[in-house]
LOGUDO-121254 format. One record per residue: residue number from 0; residue in one letter; x, y, z of N, C-alpha, C, O, CB in turn. Coordinates in steps of 0.05 Angstrom, whole numbers, plus 32768, in hexadecimal, padded with zeros to 4 digits. Glycine has a CB too. Layout:
N
 seq type  n_X  n_Y  n_Z ca_X ca_Y ca_Z  c_X  c_Y  c_Z  o_X  o_Y  o_Z cb_X cb_Y cb_Z
 NUM    a    X    Y    Z    X    Y    Z    X    Y    Z    X    Y    Z    X    Y    Z
...
// end
This chain:
122
 seq type  n_X  n_Y  n_Z ca_X ca_Y ca_Z  c_X  c_Y  c_Z  o_X  o_Y  o_Z cb_X cb_Y cb_Z
   0    m 856F 86D2 84FD 8581 86CA 84F2 8592 86E1 84E0 8587 86F1 84D0 8576 86B6 84E5
   1    e 85AE 86E0 84E6 85C1 86ED 84DE 85BF 86F8 84B9 85B4 86E7 84AA 85D8 86D9 84E6
   2    r 85C5 8709 84AF 85B5 870B 8490 85CD 86FE 8481 85C8 86FC 8469 85AD 872F 8482
   3    l 85E9 86F3 848A 85FE 86ED 847A 85F6 86D1 8481 85F8 86C3 846C 861D 86F9 8481
   4    a 85EB 86C1 8497 85EE 86A9 8497 85D4 86A2 848F 85D0 868A 848D 85F8 869F 84AD
   5    e 85BC 86B5 848A 85A7 86AF 8479 85A8 86AD 8467 8598 869B 8460 859A 86B8 8478
   6    m 85B6 86BA 8453 85C0 86BE 8437 85D4 86A5 842D 85D4 869D 8416 85D1 86DC 8436
   7    a 85E3 8699 8442 85F6 8680 8441 85E5 8669 8440 85EA 8659 842F 8609 867D 8459
   8    l 85CE 8665 8451 85C4 864E 844E 85AF 864E 8436 85A9 863B 8428 85B9 8646 8468
   9    l 85A8 8666 8434 8590 865D 8418 85A6 8659 8400 859E 864A 83ED 8574 867D 840C
  10    a 85B9 8662 83FF 85D3 865C 83E8 85D2 863C 83EF 85C7 862D 83DE 85F9 866F 83EF
  11    d 85DA 8633 8401 85DE 8614 8406 85C5 8609 83FB 85C7 85F9 83E8 85E1 860C 8428
  12    f 85A9 8610 8404 8598 8602 83F9 8590 85FD 83DC 858C 85E8 83CF 8587 8609 8404
  13    y 858E 861C 83D5 8587 8620 83C0 8593 8626 83A9 8588 8626 8393 857A 862B 83C4
  14    g 85B5 862F 83AE 85C7 8632 8399 85C9 8625 8383 85D5 8630 8371 85DA 862F 83A1
  15    p 85BF 860C 837F 85C6 85FA 836B 85AB 8605 8358 85AD 85FE 8340 85C9 85D7 8376
  16    l 8595 8613 835E 8584 8617 834E 8587 8632 8343 8574 863E 833B 856E 8611 8359
  17    l 85A3 863C 8341 85A7 8659 833B 85B7 864F 8321 85BD 8638 831D 85B8 866E 8352
  18    t 85BD 866A 830B 85C8 8669 82FA 85E4 8669 82FB 85EF 8674 830E 85BF 8677 82EF
  19    e 85F3 865E 82EA 8612 8662 82F0 861C 8679 82F8 862F 867A 8308 8621 865D 82DB
  20    k 860F 868F 82EB 861A 86A8 82E8 8611 86B2 830D 8620 86B9 831F 8609 86BC 82C8
  21    q 85F6 86AD 830D 85EB 86B4 832F 85FE 86A8 8344 8603 86B4 8359 85CB 86A6 8336
  22    r 860B 868C 833E 8614 8685 8350 862E 8686 8358 8635 867D 836D 860C 8675 8351
  23    k 8642 8693 8340 865D 869D 8340 865E 86B7 8349 8675 86BF 8350 8669 869B 8327
  24    i 8648 86C9 834B 8646 86E3 8354 8645 86E2 836F 8651 86F0 837F 8631 86F2 834A
  25    w 8630 86CB 8376 862F 86C7 8394 8641 86C8 839F 8648 86DA 83AE 8627 86B5 839D
  26    d 8651 86AC 8398 8663 86A4 83A4 867C 86B8 83A7 8689 86BB 83BC 8667 868C 8399
  27    l 8680 86C3 8392 8695 86DF 8397 868E 86F0 83A8 86A0 86FC 83B5 8699 86F2 8382
  28    h 8674 86F5 83AC 8670 8710 83C1 866D 86FF 83DC 8679 8708 83EF 864F 8728 83BA
  29    y 865B 86E3 83E2 8655 86E3 83FB 866C 86CE 8407 8677 86CF 841D 8635 86DB 83FE
  30    e 8670 86B9 83F1 8680 86A9 8401 86A1 86B1 8402 86AE 86AC 8417 867C 868C 83F6
  31    q 86AD 86BD 83EC 86CB 86C5 83E9 86CD 86E1 83F0 86E4 86EA 83F0 86D7 86C1 83CC
  32    d 86B9 86F4 83F5 86B5 870F 8404 86BD 8722 83E8 86C5 8739 83ED 86CD 8714 8424
  33    f 86BB 871E 83D9 86C3 8737 83C2 86AF 874C 83C0 8696 8749 83C0 86C5 872D 83A1
  34    s 86BC 8762 83BF 86AE 877C 83BF 869C 877F 83A4 86A5 8772 8391 86C5 8794 83C2
  35    l 8687 878C 839D 867D 8796 838C 868D 8796 8372 8689 878A 835D 8677 87AA 8395
  36    v 869C 87A5 8378 86B4 87BD 8367 86BE 87A2 835D 86BA 879A 8346 86D0 87D8 837B
  37    e 86C9 8794 836E 86E0 877A 8369 86CE 8767 8355 86D9 8763 833F 86E9 8765 838B
  38    i 86BA 875D 8358 86AF 8751 8349 86A2 875A 832C 869D 874A 831B 86A1 8748 8358
  39    a 869F 8771 832A 869A 877E 830F 86B4 8781 82FD 86B5 8780 82E5 868B 879B 8313
  40    e 86C7 8784 830B 86E1 8783 8301 86EC 8767 82F5 86FC 8763 82E3 86F3 878D 8316
  41    l 86DF 8757 8305 86EC 873D 82FF 86D7 872C 82E5 86DC 871A 82D5 86EE 872A 8320
  42    e 86BF 873D 82E9 86AA 872D 82D8 86A8 8742 82C0 8699 873E 82AC 868A 8725 82E9
  43    e 86B7 875A 82C3 86B8 876A 82AD 8693 8772 82A5 8688 8771 828F 86C9 8756 8294
  44    i 8689 877B 82BE 866D 8786 82B9 8673 879C 82CE 8688 879D 82DA 8650 876F 82BE
  45    s 865D 87B0 82D1 8659 87C6 82E2 8651 87BF 82F7 863F 87AE 82FA 864B 87D7 82D9
  46    r 865E 87CC 830B 8659 87C8 8331 8635 87C7 8333 862A 87B5 833F 8669 87F0 834A
  47    q 8626 87DD 8325 860D 87D5 8320 85FA 87BB 8316 85E3 87B4 831E 860B 87E4 8315
  48    a 8608 87B3 8304 8601 8792 82FE 8607 877F 8310 85FB 8769 8311 860D 8788 82E8
  49    v 861B 8788 8320 8625 876D 8336 860C 8771 8347 85FD 875F 834D 8649 876F 834C
  50    y 8607 878B 8351 85F7 8793 8369 85DD 8783 835A 85D7 876D 8363 85F3 87BB 8372
  51    d 85D1 878C 8348 85B6 877C 833F 85B4 8761 833E 859F 8756 8346 85B0 8781 8325
  52    l 85CE 8750 8335 85CB 8737 8337 85C8 8735 8352 85B3 872B 8359 85DD 8729 832C
  53    l 85D7 873B 8363 85DB 872E 8383 85BC 872F 838E 85B0 871B 8396 85F3 8746 839C
  54    r 85B0 874B 838B 8593 874C 838B 8580 873F 8381 856B 873E 838E 858E 875B 8385
  55    r 8584 8734 8369 8573 8729 835B 8572 8707 836A 8560 86F8 8373 857D 872C 833B
  56    t 8587 8707 8369 8594 86E8 8372 8588 86E5 8391 8580 86CE 8395 85BC 86E6 8373
  57    e 8586 86F4 83A2 857D 86F2 83BA 8564 86F4 83BF 8559 86EC 83D3 8587 8700 83C7
  58    k 8559 8701 83AA 8537 8704 83A5 8530 86E4 83A2 8520 86D6 83AF 852C 8718 8383
  59    i 8541 86DD 838C 8538 86BF 8380 853B 86A6 8399 852C 8693 839A 854F 86B5 8361
  60    l 8552 86AC 83AC 855A 8697 83BD 853C 869B 83CF 852D 8688 83D6 857C 869B 83CE
  61    q 8538 86B9 83D6 8520 86B9 83F4 8505 86B0 83E5 84F4 86AA 83F6 851A 86E1 8406
  62    e 84FC 86AD 83CA 84EA 86A3 83C2 84EB 8684 83BE 84D6 8678 83BF 84E6 86AF 83AF
  63    y 84FC 867B 83BA 8501 865D 83BD 84F6 8656 83D4 84E2 8649 83D7 851D 8654 83BB
  64    e 850A 8662 83EC 8501 865C 8407 84E9 8668 840D 84DE 8658 841C 8514 8665 841B
  65    e 84DB 8679 8409 84C0 867F 8407 84AC 8662 83FF 849B 865A 840F 84BE 8699 83EF
  66    k 84B1 8657 83E8 84A3 8646 83DD 84A5 862C 83E9 8491 861F 83ED 84A7 8646 83C3
  67    l 84C3 8621 83F0 84CB 8610 83F9 84D0 8608 8415 84CC 85F1 841E 84D9 8611 83EE
  68    g 84DA 861F 8423 84DB 861D 843E 84F1 860B 8448 84F0 8609 8461 84C4 8616 8447
  69    l 8502 8600 843E 851B 85EE 8442 8529 85FE 8453 8536 85EE 8461 852B 85E6 8429
  70    v 852D 8611 8458 854A 8622 8469 8536 8621 8488 853E 8616 849C 8555 864F 845B
  71    q 851E 862C 8485 8507 862A 849B 8508 861B 84AA 8507 861F 84C3 84F0 8625 8496
  72    r 850A 85FA 8499 8506 85E1 84A3 8522 85D9 84B1 8524 85CE 84C7 84FB 85CD 848C
  73    f 852B 85DC 84A9 854E 85D0 84B1 8551 85E3 84C9 854F 85D9 84DF 856D 85D7 8494
  74    v 8557 85FD 84C7 855D 8603 84DC 854B 8604 84F5 8557 860C 8509 8565 8614 84D6
  75    a 8530 85FE 84F7 851C 85F5 8504 8523 85D6 8516 8521 85CF 852D 8504 85F4 84EE
  76    e 852C 85C8 84FE 8533 85B3 850A 8550 85A8 851C 8554 8596 852C 852E 85A7 84F9
  77    q 855E 85BC 850F 857B 85C5 8519 8579 85C6 8532 8585 85B8 8542 8586 85DE 8510
  78    n 8564 85DD 853A 855B 85E5 8558 8552 85D0 856B 8557 85CD 8583 8544 85F7 8557
  79    k 8541 85C2 855B 853C 85AC 8570 8551 8597 8574 8552 858B 858A 8523 859C 8569
  80    a 8563 8592 8562 8578 8581 8565 858C 858B 8579 8595 857A 8589 8584 857D 854C
  81    f 8594 85A3 857C 8599 85B0 8592 8593 85AD 85AE 85A2 85A8 85C1 8592 85C0 858E
  82    d 8576 85B0 85AD 8569 85AE 85C6 856B 8590 85D1 8572 858D 85E9 854B 85B7 85C3
  83    v 8567 857D 85C2 856C 8564 85C9 8584 8562 85DD 8585 855C 85F5 856F 8555 85B1
  84    k 859C 856A 85C9 85B9 8565 85CD 85BB 8579 85EB 85CC 8576 85FC 85CE 856F 85AF
  85    k 85A8 858C 85EB 85B3 85A0 8605 85A8 8588 861B 85B7 857F 862D 85A0 85C7 8608
  86    s 858C 857F 8617 857A 8570 862D 8594 8559 8637 859A 8553 864E 8557 855E 861C
  87    l 859F 854F 8620 85AD 8534 8623 85C3 853A 8637 85CB 852A 8648 85BA 8528 8607
  88    q 85CE 8557 8630 85EA 855C 863E 85E2 8563 865F 85F3 8563 8670 85FC 8579 862E
  89    e 85C9 8568 8664 85C0 8568 8681 85B7 8552 8690 85A8 8556 86A4 85AD 8578 8683
  90    l 85BF 853B 8689 85B4 851D 8698 85D5 8518 869F 85E8 851A 868F 85A0 84FF 867F
  91    a 85D6 8510 86BA 85E7 8500 86CD 85E1 84E7 86CA 85CB 84DE 86C3 85E5 8506 86E8
  92    e 85F9 84D7 86D1 8600 84B6 86D7 85E7 84AE 86E7 85D9 849A 86E5 8620 84B0 86EB
  93    t 85E7 84CD 8700 85D4 84BB 870D 85BC 84BD 8709 85AD 84AF 8717 85D5 84BC 8725
  94    d 85AF 84D0 86F3 8598 84CD 86ED 858B 84AB 86E1 8574 84A6 86DD 8598 84E4 86DA
  95    f 85A1 8499 86DF 8599 8487 86D0 8596 846F 86E1 85AA 846E 86EF 85A9 8485 86B9
  96    i 8588 845D 86E5 8589 8447 86F4 859B 842C 86F0 859D 841A 8700 8571 8441 86F5
  97    s 85A3 842D 86DC 85B4 8414 86DC 85D4 8421 86CC 85D2 8439 86C6 85A1 83F7 86C6
  98    p 85E8 8418 86C8 85FE 8416 86BD 85FB 8419 86A0 8605 842B 8692 8609 83FF 86C5
  99    a 85E3 83FB 8694 85E4 83FE 867D 85D1 8411 8668 85D3 8414 8650 85E3 83E8 8678
 100    a 85BD 841E 867A 85B0 8437 8675 85C2 8455 866F 85BD 8466 865D 859F 843B 868F
 101    w 85D7 8454 8683 85E6 8468 8680 85F6 8466 8667 85F9 847A 8658 85F3 846A 8696
 102    e 8602 844C 8664 8615 8448 864A 8600 844E 8634 8601 8462 8626 8625 8428 8647
 103    r 85EB 843B 8631 85D9 8448 861B 85D9 8464 8614 85DC 846B 85FD 85C0 8444 8621
 104    y 85D5 8479 862E 85D3 8493 8625 85EC 849F 8620 85ED 84B4 8613 85C5 84A2 8636
 105    q 8603 8492 8629 861D 849F 861F 8621 8498 85FD 8630 84A4 85EE 8639 8493 8633
 106    n 8613 8483 85F7 8618 8479 85D7 8606 8489 85CB 860D 8491 85B5 8611 8457 85CD
 107    i 85F2 8491 85D3 85DB 84A5 85C9 85EA 84BF 85C2 85E8 84CA 85AC 85C3 84AB 85E2
 108    s 85F8 84C7 85D5 8601 84E1 85DA 8615 84E4 85CB 8618 84FB 85C0 8607 84E7 85F3
 109    k 8628 84D2 85C6 8641 84D1 85B5 8638 84D3 859A 8645 84E1 858B 8654 84B8 85BA
 110    k 8623 84C6 8590 860D 84C2 8575 8608 84DE 856D 860D 84E8 8556 85ED 84B3 857D
 111    i 85FD 84EA 857F 85F3 8505 857E 860D 851D 8577 860F 852C 8563 85E4 850B 859E
 112    d 861B 851C 8588 8634 852F 8588 8645 8523 856B 8654 8530 855C 864A 852C 85AB
 113    d 8640 850F 8569 8652 850A 854D 8643 8516 852E 864D 851F 8519 8657 84E3 854B
 114    l 8626 8512 8535 8616 851F 8525 861B 8544 851C 861C 854E 8506 85FC 8519 8534
 115    f 861C 8551 853B 8624 8569 853B 863B 8571 8530 863F 8585 8523 8624 856F 854F
 116    r 864D 855D 8537 866E 8568 8529 866C 8561 8502 867A 856A 84F1 8692 854B 853B
 117    d 8657 8551 8500 8658 8552 84DB 8646 8567 84DC 8651 8579 84CF 864D 8534 84C4
 118    i 8633 856E 84E2 8621 8588 84DF 8638 859D 84DB 863E 85A4 84C4 860C 858F 84FC
 119    e 8643 85A5 84EF 8657 85BA 84F3 866B 85BB 84DB 866C 85D1 84D1 8665 85B5 850E
 120    a 8679 85AB 84D3 8686 85A6 84C1 8681 85A4 84A2 8691 85A1 848F 868D 8596 84CA
 121    s 8665 85A5 84A4 865C 85A7 8485 8655 85C5 8482 864D 85CE 846C 863E 8592 847C
// end
């Protein structure tokens, strides 16, 4: 997984467990794309202090993940859901014996598409 995407997932899952200061610096750097120098000026601290805080925060988030494994489970479940969606997309109307079965398939497929739309929107 790409490092930035991994950091974003870790923050999504474990961010509420961070201190307010850690969350703020994390948000400025990873979400708002501020440089270390910009954050240091904004917070009136040294660039080194910003760097150290970000590294400690990353370590804390990774330790939470090592202990709880929520991101790993989320990614595994998401991959399973994508596999199900792909398998459903491979089906055709001719694969079904009755029109009622085809209609049920279409309803299930629509619900899965809605679910993925919700996931992507969040």
